[in-house]
N, C-alpha and C positions, 0 to 999 in steps of 0.2 A: 504494500500500500504506500502510495506517495501523496503527500499533501504539501503544497506550497503556501506559506503564510507570511504575512507582513508583521514584523515585531512591533507591537504598539505599547509595550510596557517599558517605561523608562528604567534603565539599569537592568534590563532583562538578563544580561549575561555578565554582570559584574560578579565578583567572587562569591558573595553570599548567596545571590540568586542562582548562580551556576551550581553551587553546592547543593542547593535545594532541588534543582532540576535533576542532577546526577543521582541524588539519593532516591527521589521519586521514581525515576526511570529504572533504577536497579531493582525495583519491586516487580517489574514485568519480566516475563520469560522471553518475550520477543526480542529480536535484534532490532535496535533502534539507532538509526544514524541521523545526523543533522548535516546538511550541506549548505555551504555558502560560497559562491564563486567557484573556484577550482578545488576547494578543500572539503573533505568529508571526514567527520569524526564520530566516534561512538558517543551517543547522548548519555551514556552511563559513566563517562569519564570527565571528571572535573577539569583536568588539564586540557583535554580535547576541546571541551566547550569554551574554555577561556582562550584557547588558541585561535578560535574563529574571529574574535574581535567584533562580535555582533553588537549593533546599537539600534536604538529605536528608529523605526522607519525602514530598516533593511528587510529584504525578502530572504527567507530561508526555506529549504525543502526538508521535510521530515520523511524519512524512508523507514518503514517498519515492516518486519516480516516475522510471522510466528502466530501462535494460537491466540494471543491477546493483542495483536497488532492494532486493531481499530481503537481499543481502549487506550493503548499507549500513545498513539498518534493524537487522539483527541486531548488527552491529558497534557501532553507536551505543548500542543497548540495553545491550550488554555494558559499554561504557565508562561508562555511567551507573550501573552496578552492579545492573541489573535482572535 
């Protein structure tokens, strides 16, 4: 499942928020990736999330695959403020 969203939450991927996202995504069994530009990272990785340099107004693509992919993608979209 792929879902492109526009980040609308200020500070969505600053360290504290990225840690919350990584922790929440780790609860899902699905593989969850986040893409921005030419970079793709594991959404369960704090370092990976921070390396994207995502800011409010940017578009990102969520790629989830697995048994709970839809729930994971919706949850990540919500956490990004989309």
